[in-house]
BADODREN-986582 format. One record per residue: residue number from 0; x, y, z of N, C-alpha, C in turn. Coordinates in steps of 0.001 Angstrom, whole numbers. Atoms other than C-alpha are relative to their C-alpha. Example, Ala and Ser with C-alpha at 12.3 -4.5 7.8 and 13.67 -1.06 7.14 Angstrom:
! BADODREN-986582
+-----+---------+---------+---------+---------+---------+---------+---------+---------+---------+
: num :    n.px :    n.py :    n.pz :   ca.px :   ca.py :   ca.pz :    c.px :    c.py :    c.pz :
+-----+---------+---------+---------+---------+---------+---------+---------+---------+---------+
:   0 :     890 :   -1190 :       0 :   12300 :   -4500 :    7800 :     900 :    1200 :       0 :
:   1 :    -820 :   -1190 :     -60 :   13670 :   -1060 :    7140 :    -770 :    1090 :     730 :
+-----+---------+---------+---------+---------+---------+---------+---------+---------+---------+
This chain:
! BADODREN-986582
+-----+---------+---------+---------+---------+---------+---------+---------+---------+---------+
: num :    n.px :    n.py :    n.pz :   ca.px :   ca.py :   ca.pz :    c.px :    c.py :    c.pz :
+-----+---------+---------+---------+---------+---------+---------+---------+---------+---------+
:   0 :     353 :      83 :    1419 :   22061 :   18781 :  -13382 :    -129 :    1426 :    -562 :
:   1 :       5 :   -1348 :     575 :   22730 :   21834 :  -15526 :   -1038 :     104 :   -1088 :
:   2 :    1020 :    -216 :    1028 :   20065 :   23309 :  -17707 :     647 :     482 :   -1288 :
:   3 :    -510 :    -403 :    1301 :   20696 :   23717 :  -21412 :    -541 :    1377 :    -361 :
:   4 :     500 :   -1316 :     419 :   20485 :   27212 :  -22850 :   -1086 :    -167 :   -1035 :
:   5 :    1104 :      74 :     952 :   17312 :   27817 :  -24748 :     473 :     375 :   -1388 :
:   6 :    -390 :    -316 :    1368 :   17522 :   27989 :  -28565 :      71 :    1491 :    -260 :
:   7 :      11 :   -1440 :     243 :   16667 :   31684 :  -28414 :    1256 :     667 :     535 :
:   8 :   -1193 :    -605 :    -587 :   19682 :   32382 :  -26182 :    1240 :    -286 :    -820 :
:   9 :   -1143 :     352 :     832 :   22013 :   30702 :  -28712 :      27 :     801 :   -1299 :
:  10 :      57 :    -764 :    1244 :   20911 :   32912 :  -31601 :     662 :    1360 :     171 :
:  11 :    -567 :   -1347 :     -11 :   22730 :   36103 :  -32507 :   -1147 :     993 :     -99 :
:  12 :    1063 :   -1002 :       0 :   20513 :   39075 :  -31737 :     -38 :     703 :   -1356 :
:  13 :     103 :    -621 :    1326 :   19162 :   40618 :  -34987 :     758 :    1305 :    -118 :
:  14 :    -683 :   -1295 :      70 :   20532 :   44067 :  -34168 :    1515 :    -180 :       0 :
:  15 :   -1428 :     291 :     -52 :   23945 :   42598 :  -33359 :     484 :    -540 :   -1335 :
:  16 :    -341 :     553 :    1315 :   23947 :   40614 :  -36598 :      57 :    1096 :   -1054 :
:  17 :      24 :   -1109 :     956 :   23049 :   43753 :  -38542 :    1218 :     891 :     173 :
:  18 :   -1173 :    -827 :    -277 :   25842 :   45669 :  -36834 :    1266 :    -641 :    -550 :
:  19 :   -1166 :     719 :     523 :   28380 :   42975 :  -37742 :      52 :      85 :   -1522 :
:  20 :      63 :     -89 :    1457 :   27201 :   43001 :  -41358 :     373 :    1400 :    -474 :
:  21 :    -319 :   -1388 :     351 :   27446 :   46788 :  -41433 :    1494 :     258 :     129 :
:  22 :   -1443 :    -161 :    -198 :   30994 :   46669 :  -40036 :     782 :    -636 :   -1151 :
:  23 :    -648 :     684 :    1114 :   31974 :   44137 :  -42698 :    -134 :     774 :   -1291 :
:  24 :     237 :    -786 :    1206 :   30444 :   46306 :  -45401 :     879 :    1247 :     -37 :
:  25 :    -852 :   -1200 :     -89 :   32344 :   49378 :  -44191 :    1456 :    -359 :    -268 :
:  26 :   -1376 :     441 :     219 :   35634 :   47453 :  -44103 :     244 :    -324 :   -1468 :
:  27 :    -122 :     308 :    1427 :   35015 :   46146 :  -47625 :      88 :    1273 :    -813 :
:  28 :      16 :   -1282 :     708 :   34197 :   49655 :  -48849 :    1331 :     739 :     147 :
:  29 :   -1249 :    -710 :    -269 :   37282 :   51141 :  -47202 :    1173 :    -668 :    -703 :
:  30 :   -1105 :     739 :     614 :   39639 :   48407 :  -48416 :       9 :     147 :   -1513 :
:  31 :      48 :     -61 :    1456 :   38452 :   48367 :  -52033 :     206 :    1422 :    -518 :
:  32 :    -219 :   -1390 :     391 :   38379 :   52163 :  -52214 :    1483 :     337 :      25 :
:  33 :   -1429 :    -272 :    -131 :   41954 :   52438 :  -50940 :     811 :    -772 :   -1032 :
:  34 :    -744 :     823 :     963 :   43190 :   49567 :  -53108 :     -79 :     595 :   -1404 :
:  35 :     165 :    -513 :    1358 :   41745 :   50985 :  -56321 :     694 :    1342 :    -197 :
:  36 :    -655 :   -1305 :     151 :   43025 :   54517 :  -55687 :    1512 :     -98 :      69 :
:  37 :   -1462 :     173 :     -95 :   46510 :   53369 :  -54674 :     567 :    -547 :   -1305 :
:  38 :    -495 :     576 :    1253 :   46913 :   51215 :  -57778 :    -229 :     963 :   -1167 :
:  39 :     220 :   -1043 :    1008 :   45383 :   53996 :  -59884 :    1183 :     967 :     -30 :
:  40 :   -1140 :    -918 :     -72 :   48176 :   56300 :  -58668 :    1236 :    -637 :    -627 :
:  41 :   -1127 :     706 :     602 :   50724 :   53650 :  -59642 :     -44 :      16 :   -1516 :
:  42 :     126 :      19 :    1455 :   49373 :   53354 :  -63188 :      33 :    1401 :    -596 :
:  43 :     -89 :   -1381 :     469 :   48986 :   57119 :  -63514 :    1457 :     438 :     -86 :
:  44 :   -1429 :    -304 :      30 :   52673 :   57401 :  -62672 :     677 :    -692 :   -1184 :
:  45 :    -534 :     710 :    1172 :   53488 :   54767 :  -65295 :    -288 :     792 :   -1279 :
:  46 :     396 :    -746 :    1204 :   51557 :   56735 :  -67926 :     756 :    1326 :    -105 :
:  47 :    -684 :   -1295 :      -7 :   53111 :   60061 :  -66908 :    1490 :    -148 :    -349 :
:  48 :   -1431 :     211 :     247 :   56710 :   58761 :  -66847 :     253 :    -490 :   -1419 :
:  49 :    -125 :     483 :    1371 :   56202 :   56938 :  -70138 :    -109 :    1144 :    -993 :
:  50 :     218 :   -1120 :     912 :   54903 :   60073 :  -71832 :    1203 :     926 :     -34 :
:  51 :   -1177 :    -866 :     -61 :   57829 :   62195 :  -70614 :    1191 :    -635 :    -700 :
:  52 :   -1146 :     685 :     601 :   60414 :   59593 :  -71623 :    -143 :     -91 :   -1517 :
:  53 :     245 :     141 :    1438 :   58819 :   59089 :  -75028 :     218 :    1321 :    -725 :
:  54 :    -129 :   -1314 :     629 :   58703 :   62814 :  -75807 :    1421 :     543 :      59 :
:  55 :   -1317 :    -594 :    -196 :   62147 :   63663 :  -74455 :    1150 :    -849 :    -543 :
:  56 :   -1137 :     861 :     348 :   64310 :   60619 :  -75231 :    -319 :   -1084 :   -1030 :
:  57 :     357 :    1035 :     962 :   62349 :   58269 :  -77503 :    -369 :   -1314 :     660 :
:  58 :     514 :    1260 :    -544 :   61025 :   54737 :  -77115 :    1047 :    -824 :     741 :
:  59 :   -1051 :     781 :    -663 :   64405 :   53343 :  -76029 :      66 :     274 :    1496 :
:  60 :    -106 :    -391 :   -1406 :   64090 :   55175 :  -72693 :   -1264 :    -297 :     798 :
:  61 :    1299 :     179 :    -676 :   60517 :   54167 :  -71867 :      87 :    -953 :    1178 :
:  62 :      18 :     992 :   -1080 :   61168 :   51040 :  -69810 :     748 :     477 :    1235 :
:  63 :    -781 :    -481 :   -1144 :   63859 :   52588 :  -67628 :    -785 :    1027 :     805 :
:  64 :     762 :   -1047 :    -680 :   61490 :   55445 :  -66814 :   -1178 :    -541 :     792 :
:  65 :    1240 :     491 :    -630 :   58534 :   53274 :  -65812 :     182 :   -1292 :     791 :
:  66 :    -191 :    1324 :    -591 :   60124 :   50143 :  -64337 :    -556 :    -108 :    1423 :
:  67 :     429 :     122 :   -1400 :   59518 :   50834 :  -60624 :   -1510 :      89 :     182 :
:  68 :    1466 :     -41 :    -163 :   55890 :   52006 :  -60814 :    -703 :   -1148 :    -710 :
:  69 :     601 :    1136 :     705 :   55160 :   49241 :  -63347 :      49 :   -1256 :     855 :
:  70 :    -136 :    1194 :    -835 :   56512 :   46509 :  -61074 :    -958 :      51 :    1187 :
:  71 :     921 :    -142 :   -1131 :   54492 :   47887 :  -58158 :   -1449 :    -193 :    -433 :
:  72 :    1412 :      -3 :     391 :   51206 :   48460 :  -59994 :    -435 :   -1354 :    -535 :
:  73 :     399 :    1281 :     584 :   51237 :   45188 :  -61917 :      39 :   -1132 :    1016 :
:  74 :     -94 :    1049 :   -1015 :   52347 :   43029 :  -58989 :   -1145 :      95 :    1003 :
:  75 :    1127 :    -190 :    -930 :   49613 :   44526 :  -56800 :   -1245 :    -740 :    -463 :
:  76 :    1184 :     662 :     555 :   47086 :   42869 :  -59125 :    -139 :   -1448 :     453 :
:  77 :      81 :    1378 :    -504 :   47907 :   39490 :  -57555 :   -1191 :    -150 :     952 :
:  78 :    1087 :     107 :    -987 :   45395 :   40247 :  -54794 :   -1367 :     -34 :    -675 :
:  79 :    1290 :      29 :     687 :   42655 :   40603 :  -57420 :    -465 :   -1433 :    -250 :
:  80 :     363 :    1416 :     100 :   42787 :   36844 :  -57878 :    -667 :    -442 :    1299 :
:  81 :     593 :     320 :   -1303 :   42103 :   36503 :  -54150 :   -1362 :     663 :     162 :
:  82 :    1299 :    -679 :     -63 :   39321 :   39079 :  -54424 :   -1085 :    -836 :    -672 :
:  83 :     971 :     812 :     743 :   37604 :   36868 :  -56999 :    -298 :   -1309 :     722 :
:  84 :     166 :    1300 :    -661 :   38182 :   33629 :  -55075 :    -908 :     108 :    1225 :
:  85 :     775 :    -129 :   -1242 :   36709 :   34898 :  -51794 :   -1323 :     729 :    -210 :
:  86 :    1266 :    -656 :     291 :   33865 :   36756 :  -53524 :     -71 :    1455 :     415 :
:  87 :     -13 :   -1411 :    -376 :   34976 :   40240 :  -52530 :    -471 :     887 :   -1146 :
:  88 :     480 :    -694 :    1202 :   34265 :   41369 :  -56102 :    -743 :   -1009 :    -873 :
:  89 :     800 :     872 :     851 :   32014 :   39991 :  -58823 :     778 :    -613 :   -1148 :
:  90 :    -785 :     516 :    1128 :   34778 :   39351 :  -61363 :     276 :   -1486 :     185 :
:  91 :    -238 :    1434 :    -130 :   35013 :   35607 :  -62061 :    1489 :    -333 :     -51 :
:  92 :   -1395 :     440 :      -2 :   38279 :   33792 :  -61402 :     434 :    -400 :   -1407 :
:  93 :    -324 :     485 :    1341 :   38105 :   32366 :  -64939 :     506 :    1095 :    -931 :
:  94 :    -520 :   -1103 :     812 :   38779 :   35818 :  -66415 :    1120 :     751 :     706 :
:  95 :   -1017 :    -729 :    -761 :   40846 :   37379 :  -63617 :    1335 :    -727 :     -13 :
:  96 :   -1241 :     780 :    -102 :   43402 :   34558 :  -63317 :     858 :      74 :   -1260 :
:  97 :    -865 :     -51 :    1188 :   44593 :   34390 :  -66958 :     505 :    1403 :    -316 :
:  98 :    -425 :   -1368 :     304 :   44699 :   38171 :  -67318 :    1141 :     438 :     911 :
:  99 :   -1037 :    -390 :    -948 :   46728 :   38778 :  -64162 :    1265 :    -830 :    -209 :
: 100 :   -1151 :     880 :     213 :   48982 :   35769 :  -64788 :     785 :     409 :   -1240 :
: 101 :    -668 :    -420 :    1229 :   49720 :   36897 :  -68343 :     773 :    1288 :     178 :
: 102 :    -675 :   -1277 :    -240 :   50564 :   40428 :  -67248 :    1256 :    -196 :     864 :
: 103 :   -1142 :     242 :    -873 :   52847 :   39151 :  -64471 :    1139 :    -701 :    -742 :
: 104 :   -1027 :     700 :     776 :   54660 :   36848 :  -66885 :     765 :     981 :    -877 :
: 105 :    -659 :    -987 :     839 :   55369 :   39721 :  -69260 :     834 :     962 :     844 :
: 106 :    -677 :    -982 :    -848 :   56322 :   42116 :  -66454 :    1274 :    -549 :     623 :
: 107 :   -1140 :     586 :    -709 :   58621 :   39811 :  -64483 :     765 :   -1023 :    -837 :
: 108 :    -644 :    1101 :     726 :   59295 :   36842 :  -66750 :     664 :     397 :   -1298 :
: 109 :    -594 :    -465 :    1259 :   60157 :   38844 :  -69872 :     752 :    1315 :     203 :
: 110 :    -635 :   -1319 :     -68 :   60837 :   42540 :  -69282 :    1052 :      84 :    1108 :
: 111 :    -947 :     -90 :   -1108 :   62469 :   42336 :  -65859 :    1134 :   -1011 :    -139 :
: 112 :    -994 :    1077 :      79 :   64285 :   39072 :  -66601 :     988 :     161 :   -1150 :
: 113 :    -863 :    -118 :    1179 :   65710 :   40023 :  -69996 :     129 :    1472 :    -402 :
: 114 :    -203 :   -1432 :     282 :   67039 :   43606 :  -70131 :     192 :     307 :   -1485 :
: 115 :    -192 :    -221 :    1441 :   67765 :   43139 :  -73834 :   -1280 :     441 :    -695 :
: 116 :    1280 :    -384 :     596 :   64068 :   43706 :  -74500 :    -392 :    1450 :     299 :
: 117 :     428 :   -1310 :    -507 :   63938 :   47101 :  -72762 :     -83 :    1085 :   -1065 :
: 118 :     -56 :   -1081 :     987 :   64823 :   49246 :  -75750 :    -811 :    -287 :   -1255 :
: 119 :     753 :     348 :    1205 :   62580 :   47477 :  -78240 :   -1231 :     885 :    -138 :
: 120 :    1116 :    -905 :     277 :   59880 :   49548 :  -79895 :   -1331 :    -543 :     516 :
: 121 :    1265 :     581 :    -460 :   57141 :   47101 :  -78782 :    -304 :     311 :    1464 :
: 122 :     247 :    -363 :   -1400 :   57597 :   48173 :  -75157 :    -947 :    1191 :      73 :
: 123 :     827 :   -1201 :     -31 :   55961 :   51497 :  -75993 :   -1486 :    -283 :    -205 :
: 124 :    1434 :     295 :     124 :   52636 :   50228 :  -77396 :    -519 :    -890 :    1122 :
: 125 :     411 :     828 :   -1140 :   52566 :   47648 :  -74596 :    -379 :     871 :    1192 :
: 126 :     232 :    -840 :   -1171 :   52846 :   50279 :  -71870 :   -1127 :     994 :    -253 :
: 127 :    1110 :    -899 :     319 :   50489 :   52670 :  -73667 :   -1333 :    -709 :     203 :
: 128 :    1267 :     737 :    -101 :   47759 :   50023 :  -73930 :    -285 :    -409 :    1435 :
: 129 :     189 :     393 :   -1402 :   48292 :   48740 :  -70379 :    -400 :    1194 :     859 :
: 130 :     225 :   -1129 :    -907 :   48427 :   52152 :  -68718 :   -1328 :     699 :    -268 :
: 131 :    1300 :    -599 :     309 :   45421 :   53604 :  -70561 :   -1125 :    -858 :     573 :
: 132 :    1020 :     926 :    -507 :   43373 :   50508 :  -69722 :    -117 :      74 :    1518 :
: 133 :      36 :      88 :   -1454 :   44373 :   50491 :  -66060 :    -303 :    1332 :     682 :
: 134 :     366 :   -1302 :    -556 :   44145 :   54231 :  -65390 :   -1518 :     166 :     -41 :
: 135 :    1460 :     -76 :     132 :   40567 :   54081 :  -66675 :    -687 :    -986 :     952 :
: 136 :     649 :    1046 :    -801 :   39737 :   50816 :  -64886 :      36 :     308 :    1493 :
: 137 :    -110 :    -240 :   -1437 :   41058 :   51733 :  -61449 :    -684 :    1290 :     427 :
: 138 :     751 :   -1210 :    -350 :   39606 :   55241 :  -61541 :   -1502 :    -288 :     -16 :
: 139 :    1413 :     394 :      80 :   36265 :   53717 :  -62579 :    -444 :    -686 :    1290 :
: 140 :     390 :     728 :   -1212 :   36201 :   51291 :  -59657 :     277 :     811 :    1259 :
: 141 :    -250 :    -868 :   -1138 :   37735 :   53852 :  -57299 :   -1171 :     918 :     275 :
: 142 :    1165 :    -879 :    -151 :   34881 :   56275 :  -57929 :   -1234 :    -801 :     395 :
: 143 :    1171 :     831 :    -287 :   32312 :   53472 :  -57872 :     -18 :    -457 :    1451 :
: 144 :     -63 :     467 :   -1385 :   33512 :   52093 :  -54538 :     -96 :    1157 :     987 :
: 145 :     -46 :   -1131 :    -932 :   34079 :   55514 :  -52951 :   -1322 :     755 :      78 :
: 146 :    1171 :    -876 :      43 :   30944 :   57336 :  -54069 :   -1291 :    -695 :    -439 :
: 147 :    1198 :     748 :     353 :   28563 :   54642 :  -55310 :    -546 :     275 :   -1384 :
: 148 :     443 :    -269 :    1369 :   28305 :   55920 :  -58878 :    1227 :     243 :    -879 :
: 149 :   -1078 :    -328 :     941 :   30407 :   56505 :  -62002 :    -561 :     910 :   -1081 :
: 150 :     460 :    -868 :    1087 :   30163 :   59270 :  -64622 :    -227 :    -804 :   -1273 :
: 151 :     338 :     739 :    1222 :   28638 :   58136 :  -67913 :    1177 :     -55 :    -976 :
: 152 :   -1141 :     -18 :     925 :   31731 :   59187 :  -69878 :    1071 :    -999 :     422 :
: 153 :    -982 :     957 :    -497 :   33961 :   57054 :  -67625 :    -490 :   -1433 :    -204 :
: 154 :     595 :    1312 :     289 :   31576 :   54121 :  -67977 :     244 :    -384 :   -1450 :
: 155 :    -230 :     273 :    1419 :   31871 :   54435 :  -71747 :    1461 :    -341 :    -260 :
: 156 :   -1425 :     268 :     176 :   35676 :   54580 :  -71594 :     376 :   -1376 :     551 :
: 157 :    -324 :    1281 :    -643 :   35842 :   51594 :  -69225 :    -360 :   -1177 :    -888 :
: 158 :     477 :    1138 :     783 :   33871 :   49369 :  -71570 :     125 :     205 :   -1519 :
: 159 :    -202 :    -220 :    1435 :   35064 :   50731 :  -74938 :    1466 :       8 :    -410 :
: 160 :   -1415 :    -115 :     382 :   38816 :   51379 :  -74888 :     672 :   -1361 :    -184 :
: 161 :    -596 :    1328 :     151 :   39545 :   47656 :  -74590 :     -47 :    -474 :   -1446 :
: 162 :     155 :     435 :    1391 :   38383 :   47250 :  -78209 :    1289 :     246 :    -785 :
: 163 :   -1281 :    -300 :     638 :   41656 :   48864 :  -79303 :    1180 :    -439 :     866 :
: 164 :   -1140 :     263 :    -882 :   43886 :   48417 :  -76248 :     301 :   -1487 :     161 :
: 165 :    -230 :    1429 :    -164 :   43405 :   44648 :  -75880 :     802 :    -594 :   -1155 :
: 166 :    -789 :     552 :    1103 :   44590 :   43731 :  -79405 :    1420 :     563 :     -61 :
: 167 :   -1331 :    -611 :      14 :   47484 :   46212 :  -79238 :     876 :    -609 :    1090 :
: 168 :    -739 :     599 :   -1100 :   48532 :   44856 :  -75859 :     367 :   -1445 :    -278 :
: 169 :    -247 :    1410 :     295 :   48215 :   41241 :  -76997 :    1129 :    -165 :   -1012 :
: 170 :   -1052 :      86 :    1028 :   50353 :   41759 :  -80118 :    1353 :     384 :     590 :
: 171 :   -1250 :    -443 :    -630 :   52969 :   43613 :  -78055 :     541 :   -1065 :     951 :
: 172 :    -417 :    1041 :    -941 :   53054 :   40883 :  -75394 :     605 :   -1192 :    -736 :
: 173 :    -496 :    1145 :     770 :   53446 :   38053 :  -77901 :    1314 :     360 :    -699 :
: 174 :   -1218 :    -434 :     679 :   56038 :   40049 :  -79825 :    1195 :      52 :     935 :
: 175 :   -1104 :     -97 :    -961 :   58145 :   40680 :  -76716 :     446 :   -1377 :     483 :
: 176 :    -392 :    1377 :    -350 :   58043 :   37004 :  -75730 :     886 :    -577 :   -1105 :
: 177 :    -767 :     514 :    1145 :   59273 :   36109 :  -79230 :    1386 :     640 :     -56 :
: 178 :   -1274 :    -718 :      49 :   62006 :   38762 :  -79073 :     956 :    -501 :    1089 :
: 179 :    -827 :     485 :   -1111 :   63230 :   37327 :  -75761 :     527 :   -1416 :    -221 :
: 180 :    -402 :    1398 :     225 :   63608 :   33785 :  -77160 :    1512 :    -191 :    -143 :
: 181 :   -1454 :     215 :     136 :   67259 :   34128 :  -78301 :     760 :     215 :    1299 :
: 182 :    -680 :    -286 :   -1268 :   68260 :   35582 :  -74935 :    -291 :   -1080 :    1029 :
: 183 :     304 :    1140 :    -869 :   66493 :   32751 :  -73111 :     924 :   -1163 :    -312 :
: 184 :    -846 :    1123 :     420 :   68421 :   30186 :  -75124 :    1460 :     230 :     375 :
: 185 :   -1415 :    -300 :    -241 :   71764 :   31929 :  -74753 :     337 :      -5 :    1491 :
: 186 :    -285 :    -118 :   -1434 :   71497 :   32584 :  -71000 :    -397 :   -1227 :     802 :
: 187 :     579 :    1136 :    -723 :   69544 :   29465 :  -69989 :    -500 :     412 :    1385 :
: 188 :     528 :    -510 :   -1265 :   68054 :   31610 :  -67246 :   -1237 :    -789 :     424 :
: 189 :    1113 :     726 :    -635 :   65628 :   29795 :  -64911 :     -89 :   -1464 :    -443 :
: 190 :      18 :    1404 :     430 :   66509 :   26442 :  -66512 :     571 :    -899 :    1105 :
: 191 :    -504 :    1013 :    -927 :   67039 :   23349 :  -64394 :     430 :   -1195 :    -832 :
: 192 :    -541 :    1093 :     799 :   69267 :   20674 :  -65900 :     246 :   -1230 :     868 :
: 193 :    -344 :    1253 :    -673 :   69722 :   17031 :  -64966 :    1467 :    -312 :    -326 :
: 194 :     505 :     631 :   -1237 :   71387 :   15380 :  -63196 :     -91 :     999 :    1162 :
: 195 :     107 :    -704 :   -1268 :   70208 :   16861 :  -59912 :    -708 :    -918 :     988 :
: 196 :     530 :     904 :   -1031 :   68953 :   15436 :  -56637 :   -1496 :    -247 :    -128 :
: 197 :    1435 :     195 :     202 :   65309 :   15888 :  -57705 :    -297 :    -783 :   -1280 :
: 198 :     169 :     674 :    1298 :   65880 :   14234 :  -61106 :   -1100 :     687 :    -823 :
: 199 :    1029 :    -817 :     640 :   63831 :   17059 :  -62597 :     662 :    1039 :    -887 :
: 200 :    -545 :   -1019 :     900 :   64479 :   19311 :  -65570 :   -1097 :     995 :    -392 :
: 201 :     936 :   -1055 :     392 :   62874 :   22560 :  -66631 :     711 :     926 :    -970 :
: 202 :    -561 :    -892 :    1015 :   63489 :   24648 :  -69736 :    -906 :    1208 :    -151 :
: 203 :     805 :   -1219 :      25 :   62276 :   28222 :  -69523 :    -394 :     401 :   -1420 :
: 204 :     305 :    -312 :    1399 :   62418 :   28608 :  -73296 :   -1267 :    -727 :    -445 :
: 205 :    1175 :     763 :     426 :   59908 :   25808 :  -73920 :   -1241 :     365 :     827 :
: 206 :    1111 :    -485 :    -815 :   57787 :   27002 :  -71017 :    -579 :    1279 :    -607 :
: 207 :     449 :   -1260 :     596 :   57634 :   30429 :  -72683 :    -705 :    -233 :   -1331 :
: 208 :     675 :     353 :    1254 :   56735 :   28861 :  -76030 :   -1420 :    -479 :     298 :
: 209 :    1317 :     496 :    -394 :   53879 :   27033 :  -74330 :    -887 :    1144 :     480 :
: 210 :     764 :   -1135 :    -516 :   52812 :   30214 :  -72534 :    -488 :     877 :   -1147 :
: 211 :     379 :    -825 :    1142 :   52798 :   32132 :  -75809 :   -1132 :    -655 :    -788 :
: 212 :    1041 :     730 :     726 :   50656 :   29421 :  -77429 :   -1361 :     138 :     677 :
: 213 :    1260 :    -143 :    -723 :   48038 :   29939 :  -74720 :    -776 :    1246 :    -411 :
: 214 :     698 :   -1205 :     452 :   47250 :   33344 :  -76201 :   -1056 :    -335 :   -1056 :
: 215 :     940 :     362 :    1065 :   45465 :   31569 :  -79064 :   -1402 :    -265 :     547 :
: 216 :    1356 :     175 :    -540 :   42545 :   30294 :  -76929 :    -406 :    1059 :    1017 :
: 217 :     334 :    -889 :   -1114 :   42777 :   32780 :  -74037 :    -423 :    1388 :    -464 :
: 218 :     337 :   -1356 :     428 :   42714 :   36093 :  -75905 :   -1438 :     106 :    -514 :
: 219 :    1399 :     -90 :     438 :   39408 :   35402 :  -77761 :    -987 :    -150 :    1157 :
: 220 :     884 :     185 :   -1159 :   37882 :   34196 :  -74491 :    -119 :    1291 :     799 :
: 221 :      23 :   -1235 :    -779 :   38871 :   37367 :  -72609 :    -674 :    1137 :    -765 :
: 222 :     608 :   -1065 :     804 :   37808 :   39598 :  -75487 :   -1521 :    -162 :     -31 :
: 223 :    1448 :     253 :     -10 :   34369 :   37951 :  -75695 :    -598 :     322 :    1359 :
: 224 :     465 :    -321 :   -1355 :   34072 :   38294 :  -71921 :    -194 :    1507 :     157 :
: 225 :     116 :   -1458 :     -95 :   34697 :   42040 :  -72177 :   -1150 :     531 :    -853 :
: 226 :    1127 :    -408 :     848 :   32204 :   42383 :  -75037 :   -1318 :    -256 :     732 :
: 227 :    1204 :     324 :    -762 :   29580 :   40639 :  -72895 :    -183 :     962 :    1171 :
: 228 :      64 :    -955 :   -1105 :   30445 :   42893 :  -69940 :    -414 :    1381 :    -496 :
: 229 :     348 :   -1296 :     596 :   30138 :   45935 :  -72218 :   -1508 :      87 :    -259 :
: 230 :    1439 :      29 :     277 :   26641 :   44945 :  -73374 :    -808 :      76 :    1289 :
: 231 :     700 :      29 :   -1282 :   25585 :   44248 :  -69799 :      47 :    1365 :     680 :
: 232 :    -148 :   -1294 :    -661 :   26965 :   47547 :  -68458 :    -817 :    1086 :    -697 :
: 233 :     747 :   -1014 :     738 :   25430 :   49668 :  -71235 :   -1498 :    -223 :     105 :
: 234 :    1414 :     307 :    -152 :   22101 :   47863 :  -70958 :    -491 :     447 :    1372 :
: 235 :     370 :    -395 :   -1357 :   22039 :   48478 :  -67208 :     -47 :    1515 :     136 :
: 236 :     -42 :   -1474 :     -60 :   22973 :   52143 :  -67692 :   -1238 :     627 :    -619 :
: 237 :    1202 :    -534 :     666 :   19989 :   52666 :  -70008 :   -1243 :    -103 :     871 :
: 238 :    1175 :     220 :    -847 :   17572 :   51357 :  -67381 :      12 :     869 :    1247 :
: 239 :     -84 :    -832 :   -1205 :   18809 :   53721 :  -64669 :    -626 :    1381 :    -253 :
+-----+---------+---------+---------+---------+---------+---------+---------+---------+---------+
């Protein structure tokens, strides 16, 4: 007859548990620090290349100059949805998901998919608003994760520039979707027509119309969320 291990022998030793928690905390710190700085470099490159192209060749050359770093930096944001889901960061999924999804749709579903939009003047304010927002955001979280604090001026920029950049970005995004409509219809890109073995049809044009309509409820929600975050961040800064 074998004896059962005592309850105390089945418990994880407190010091061992603390060590495991410390290891997890270090890994989280290292991962988030690296992630934020890497994506910051991507957006800094977008801003730099955009500025050079705009000054030297005009708005028609902006997209060609920033396409590669834009695709990298914006696509990397997919993992931020996972960060929210697993609780790695405090950002709620309800705000992270629509923001990342909208950016990816514009980046891949409009700009990359329809080259006819590349030379349009709206690409410039779009990239200006995106890159300013993200250079500030990723540097803010990069410093916060790496060093445990953020300069007051960067805190102000993080929670103030959206007041202008969000509306400019939103108008540019909606405008570019609208501009792509004729090219969607003419090319029928990504459309699935019946008959087919799945008996399923899909029209990318109507999908894009529906996606554009979502800006009506989503943009005010995201803007109010940022206003609330701004009040919370500034209130917390005053108490420190």
